[in-house]
C-alpha positions as semicolon CSV with decimal commas, in nm:
position;residue;x (nm);y (nm);z (nm)
1;M;3,697;9,478;9,919
2;S;4,070;9,425;9,971
3;E;4,204;9,074;10,021
4;Q;4,216;8,973;10,385
5;T;4,553;8,917;10,547
6;E;4,661;8,561;10,619
7;Y;4,873;8,607;10,928
8;K;5,204;8,433;10,993
9;F;5,319;8,367;11,348
10;S;5,655;8,354;11,525
11;F;5,799;8,290;11,868
12;G;6,142;8,240;12,022
13;P;6,272;7,911;12,162
14;W;6,291;8,077;12,505
15;N;5,911;8,078;12,507
16;I;5,922;7,701;12,557
17;S;6,082;7,752;12,894
18;E;6,190;7,525;13,175
19;G;5,999;7,722;13,436
20;E;6,303;7,873;13,605
21;D;6,279;8,212;13,773
22;P;6,482;8,409;14,032
23;F;6,281;8,254;14,316
24;G;6,341;7,886;14,255
25;P;6,477;7,605;14,041
26;Q;6,361;7,461;13,711
27;V;6,023;7,289;13,737
28;R;6,035;7,123;13,394
29;K;6,312;6,938;13,215
30;P;6,504;7,146;12,960
31;G;6,445;7,083;12,592
32;T;6,712;7,110;12,327
33;F;6,711;7,386;12,067
34;E;6,656;7,131;11,791
35;A;6,367;6,963;11,975
36;K;6,199;7,301;12,009
37;L;6,235;7,371;11,637
38;D;6,049;7,047;11,567
39;L;5,742;7,192;11,740
40;Y;5,697;7,508;11,532
41;R;5,516;7,385;11,222
42;P;5,280;7,143;11,404
43;L;5,174;7,436;11,625
44;G;5,104;7,661;11,324
45;F;5,416;7,877;11,350
46;E;5,657;7,955;11,068
47;G;5,882;8,228;11,210
48;V;6,164;8,179;11,458
49;Q;6,284;8,463;11,678
50;L;6,650;8,419;11,772
51;H;6,923;8,557;11,995
52;D;7,280;8,530;11,876
53;D;7,352;8,266;12,140
54;D;7,040;8,070;12,055
55;V;7,207;8,015;11,719
56;V;7,560;7,977;11,857
57;E;7,573;7,854;12,215
58;G;7,885;7,965;12,400
59;I;7,947;8,234;12,139
60;D;8,216;8,420;12,337
61;D;8,433;8,110;12,364
62;L;8,441;8,037;11,990
63;S;8,645;8,164;11,699
64;V;8,486;8,352;11,412
65;E;8,517;8,041;11,197
66;Q;8,346;7,825;11,460
67;V;8,064;8,078;11,502
68;M;7,993;8,094;11,131
69;K;8,011;7,715;11,096
70;R;7,746;7,675;11,363
71;A;7,528;7,948;11,206
72;A;7,542;7,758;10,876
73;E;7,433;7,440;11,055
74;V;7,136;7,620;11,212
75;K;7,033;7,753;10,871
76;V;7,011;7,393;10,751
77;M;6,799;7,304;11,056
78;L;6,559;7,588;10,976
79;D;6,543;7,511;10,605
80;D;6,480;7,141;10,668
81;R;6,176;7,232;10,879
82;G;6,043;7,503;10,650
83;L;6,107;7,772;10,910
84;T;6,192;8,139;10,857
85;P;6,429;8,323;11,090
86;E;6,242;8,644;11,171
87;F;6,535;8,822;11,338
88;V;6,850;8,775;11,542
89;A;6,918;8,986;11,853
90;P;7,248;9,027;12,039
91;R;7,204;8,911;12,397
92;L;7,380;9,207;12,557
93;W;7,261;9,154;12,911
94;F;7,419;8,821;13,014
95;A;7,789;8,878;12,953
96;P;8,007;9,010;13,239
97;E;8,110;9,298;13,012
98;T;7,748;9,422;12,993
99;V;7,654;9,439;13,362
100;D;7,671;9,821;13,342
101;G;7,516;9,835;12,996
102;G;7,641;9,758;12,648
103;L;7,656;10,058;12,419
104;T;7,618;10,294;12,719
105;A;7,860;10,127;12,963
106;N;8,097;10,362;13,140
107;S;8,388;10,136;13,049
108;E;8,525;10,194;12,699
109;S;8,639;9,831;12,669
110;D;8,292;9,709;12,766
111;R;8,135;9,934;12,502
112;Q;8,374;9,790;12,245
113;Y;8,272;9,437;12,349
114;A;7,908;9,527;12,293
115;M;7,977;9,678;11,952
116;D;8,182;9,378;11,844
117;R;7,903;9,145;11,952
118;C;7,646;9,349;11,758
119;K;7,857;9,314;11,444
120;R;7,893;8,940;11,505
121;T;7,514;8,919;11,542
122;I;7,475;9,080;11,200
123;D;7,707;8,818;11,052
124;I;7,506;8,541;11,220
125;A;7,175;8,686;11,101
126;R;7,292;8,699;10,741
127;A;7,425;8,343;10,769
128;V;7,091;8,202;10,891
129;G;6,891;8,402;10,637
130;T;6,753;8,723;10,785
131;K;6,841;9,092;10,754
132;N;6,653;9,190;11,070
133;I;6,840;9,274;11,390
134;V;6,648;9,338;11,713
135;M;6,798;9,565;11,975
136;W;6,648;9,532;12,322
137;F;6,842;9,780;12,535
138;A;6,806;9,568;12,848
139;R;7,086;9,725;13,053
140;E;7,107;10,053;12,864
141;G;6,998;10,264;13,154
142;S;7,092;10,323;13,514
143;Y;7,046;10,185;13,862
144;C;7,188;10,504;14,009
145;R;7,063;10,808;13,819
146;E;7,387;11,003;13,852
147;S;7,605;10,715;13,732
148;K;7,561;10,807;13,364
149;D;7,516;11,124;13,164
150;P;7,191;11,053;12,977
151;K;7,280;11,287;12,688
152;V;7,609;11,105;12,638
153;A;7,425;10,772;12,669
154;Y;7,182;10,858;12,388
155;D;7,471;10,982;12,174
156;R;7,643;10,647;12,227
157;I;7,329;10,452;12,137
158;L;7,288;10,653;11,819
159;D;7,655;10,606;11,731
160;G;7,612;10,233;11,785
161;L;7,309;10,216;11,557
162;N;7,492;10,411;11,286
163;T;7,795;10,184;11,313
164;M;7,570;9,882;11,261
165;L;7,391;10,044;10,966
166;D;7,727;10,122;10,807
167;Y;7,860;9,772;10,877
168;D;7,588;9,615;10,661
169;K;7,398;9,833;10,414
170;E;7,103;9,592;10,387
171;I;7,005;9,517;10,747
172;E;6,710;9,664;10,932
173;I;6,741;9,740;11,303
174;W;6,427;9,690;11,509
175;I;6,441;9,858;11,850
176;E;6,229;9,697;12,121
177;P;6,150;9,965;12,381
178;K;6,092;9,893;12,749
179;P;6,081;10,144;13,039
180;N;6,247;9,936;13,313
181;E;6,365;9,592;13,424
182;P;6,638;9,490;13,461
183;T;6,747;9,853;13,498
184;D;6,562;10,093;13,725
185;Q;6,538;10,356;13,451
186;A;6,589;10,240;13,094
187;Y;6,691;10,449;12,797
188;V;6,459;10,428;12,490
189;P;6,152;10,341;12,703
190;T;5,879;10,397;12,440
191;I;5,812;10,381;12,068
192;G;5,832;10,761;12,057
193;H;6,195;10,744;12,166
194;T;6,253;10,472;11,908
195;V;6,108;10,678;11,624
196;A;6,314;10,981;11,729
197;L;6,631;10,768;11,720
198;A;6,533;10,634;11,379
199;Y;6,495;10,982;11,233
200;A;6,829;11,086;11,386
201;S;7,009;10,784;11,239
202;N;7,207;10,769;10,915
203;D;6,927;10,574;10,744
204;P;6,581;10,623;10,903
205;K;6,417;10,379;10,660
206;R;6,621;10,096;10,812
207;V;6,546;10,166;11,179
208;K;6,206;10,055;11,309
209;G;6,034;9,950;11,628
210;L;5,926;9,618;11,772
211;I;5,641;9,675;12,014
212;E;5,576;9,432;12,297
213;S;5,233;9,464;12,454
214;A;5,361;9,422;12,811
215;H;5,640;9,675;12,767
216;A;5,393;9,942;12,656
217;I;5,170;9,865;12,954
218;L;5,471;9,888;13,188
219;A;5,525;10,240;13,052
220;G;5,161;10,326;13,132
221;L;5,073;10,338;12,761
222;D;4,821;10,164;12,540
223;P;4,986;9,899;12,319
224;G;4,745;9,956;12,031
225;D;4,816;10,328;12,030
226;E;5,190;10,259;12,033
227;M;5,150;10,030;11,732
228;A;4,945;10,293;11,551
229;F;5,209;10,559;11,618
230;A;5,483;10,339;11,474
231;M;5,272;10,257;11,167
232;A;5,197;10,626;11,115
233;H;5,572;10,664;11,057
234;N;5,604;10,335;10,863
235;M;5,830;10,213;11,140
236;L;5,663;9,903;11,284
237;G;5,899;9,616;11,215
238;S;5,721;9,358;11,428
239;V;5,518;9,297;11,742
240;H;5,550;9,080;12,049
241;L;5,196;9,015;12,162
242;N;5,136;8,914;12,522
243;D;4,964;9,064;12,825
244;Q;5,045;9,228;13,153
245;N;4,853;9,260;13,479
246;G;4,934;9,619;13,569
247;L;5,261;9,803;13,631
248;K;5,450;9,505;13,769
249;Y;5,745;9,298;13,657
250;D;5,737;9,183;13,294
251;Q;5,486;8,897;13,309
252;D;5,464;8,775;12,947
253;K;5,112;8,644;13,003
254;N;4,897;8,489;12,732
255;F;4,771;8,744;12,480
256;G;4,439;8,877;12,607
257;A;4,467;8,705;12,944
258;A;4,457;9,026;13,151
259;N;4,270;9,267;12,922
260;L;4,077;9,117;12,635
261;R;3,948;9,455;12,519
262;S;4,301;9,591;12,489
263;A;4,397;9,279;12,297
264;F;4,102;9,335;12,064
265;N;4,213;9,690;11,996
266;Q;4,570;9,580;11,924
267;V;4,441;9,331;11,670
268;R;4,212;9,595;11,527
269;V;4,496;9,844;11,474
270;L;4,706;9,580;11,300
271;E;4,418;9,451;11,087
272;Q;4,288;9,791;10,979
273;N;4,632;9,923;10,884
274;G;4,746;9,632;10,672
275;Y;5,004;9,486;10,909
276;G;5,116;9,148;10,779
277;K;5,047;9,218;10,412
278;N;5,419;9,270;10,348
279;G;5,520;8,950;10,524
280;E;5,542;9,084;10,880
281;F;5,499;8,823;11,151
282;I;5,262;8,820;11,445
283;G;5,527;8,757;11,707
284;L;5,444;8,615;12,047
285;D;5,659;8,656;12,357
286;I;5,482;8,457;12,625
287;K;5,589;8,229;12,906
288;V;5,409;7,918;13,023
289;M;5,290;7,935;13,384
290;R;5,553;7,816;13,628
291;T;5,300;7,579;13,781
292;Q;5,240;7,389;13,455
293;K;5,356;7,027;13,453
294;G;5,509;6,841;13,162
295;E;5,800;6,882;12,923
296;L;5,824;7,113;12,621
297;V;5,490;7,266;12,720
298;T;5,328;7,462;12,436
299;T;4,967;7,518;12,544
300;H;5,031;7,889;12,602
301;L;5,151;7,931;12,244
302;E;4,846;7,754;12,103
303;T;4,619;7,961;12,328
304;S;4,763;8,300;12,230
305;R;4,757;8,218;11,859
306;E;4,396;8,101;11,890
307;I;4,296;8,415;12,082
308;F;4,458;8,636;11,818
309;L;4,272;8,465;11,534
310;A;3,943;8,475;11,727
311;L;3,989;8,849;11,776
312;V;4,066;8,891;11,406
313;A;3,726;8,732;11,338
314;K;3,567;8,975;11,586
315;V;3,726;9,272;11,410
316;R;3,616;9,150;11,068
317;S;3,259;9,085;11,181
318;L;3,200;9,431;11,328
319;D;2,899;9,613;11,189
320;T;3,097;9,917;11,074
321;A;2,782;10,102;10,963
322;K;2,639;10,073;11,314
323;E;2,972;10,175;11,461
324;Q;2,995;10,485;11,242
325;A;2,635;10,579;11,328
326;F;2,723;10,579;11,700
327;I;3,031;10,791;11,627
328;A;2,839;11,038;11,409
329;A;2,582;11,082;11,684
330;R;2,859;11,114;11,945
331;D;2,688;10,829;12,125
332;Y;2,997;10,677;12,277
333;E;2,794;10,504;12,548
334;G;2,608;10,320;12,274
335;L;2,931;10,247;12,091
336;E;3,093;10,102;12,401
337;R;2,793;9,883;12,475
338;Y;2,789;9,756;12,118
339;L;3,160;9,671;12,123
340;L;3,147;9,499;12,460
341;L;2,847;9,288;12,364
342;H;3,013;9,207;12,031
343;L;3,323;9,086;12,214
344;M;3,104;8,874;12,442
345;G;2,920;8,723;12,148
346;V;2,585;8,860;12,263
C-alpha cells in the first residue's frame, strides 16, 4: 500500500476579507497584510497565494528598485513565519490600462503595460521565493462580441505566454480558467482551452492549469472531471477549492457548502491520482459571509480545510471491493446508494 498523502493547504490574504461588495460598504475593519500572515500557521496553512500588489502595494507608482526592495522585505516576513509563497499573479484587472483587457486589449500601449507588469510579477515571484505565476485572464474577453477578433486575441495570449516563458526559463505559468465575470464572454473559459494553449506554447511542460471549483461550475462542467482531465495531461498546477450555488456570480462559498457529493468527488480525484505527493498545495479561494461579524474572520477557512480532510477520510474508508462488485454487476443504483449512505455515515 502506497504512503498516504499529507496535504498542505494555502489561501490568499484576500480570503480574509473586509466584507465589501458592489452593493455596499465594508462591514468589517480591514486587517493589514502582515496581520493576516500571522494567522496562517495557527490555522493549519503553510502556503500563501499572492498577487503582485499584495506583495508590493502601489506597484505602479514605484521604481524597479523600490518594488524589489519591498519584495525582499515580504520574503523575510514569509520566512520568519515559516510560510511558503505558492504563486504570484499579476493583477491585470484593476489598472486603468486593463479595462479593455490586458494581453488582448485593442490598445497597443495597454497591451505593452500588461506585458511589462507580467514581467515585473515574475521578478517579484523570484524575489519572494516561488517560480509559479498564475494567470487569471479576468478581462481577456469581450463585453461586445464584435469589439475583438477572437483569433487575434488567442494569438496575443499565446504570444504573451511565450514572452513570459522566454523571459525566465525556470518559471511555470498556471492558467486559471473562468467562463465569465467580469467580462460577458471570457477567453480561455475551461481547462480544455488551457491545455490547448499549453501544447501550443514554446514549452508545454511549463504551462499548467489551476482549477477553481466555482469556475468549472460556472462553465456548466464538473470540477472533478476538469481536474482529472488536467492530470491526464500532467498539467494540474494547483486547485482553488470552493463551492458555487448554480450558474450565478462567482460565490466562493465554503468547500462542499452547496454540493457535498461534488466536493467528495473532487477530493477523490485528487486523492486517487496522487495530487499533493510532489508538494502541490490544496488551495482554497473562499470568502467569509458578508453577514459575519468580527475582525480578521477565519471560520470559513477552518471550515473548508476541515471539510476537505473529512472527505479525504471518507475516500480512504470506502469499501473498494464492494464498490467494484457494484460496477462489475452494472448495479449503479446499488453503487449510488452505497456512496450516499457512506457520505452520510450510515
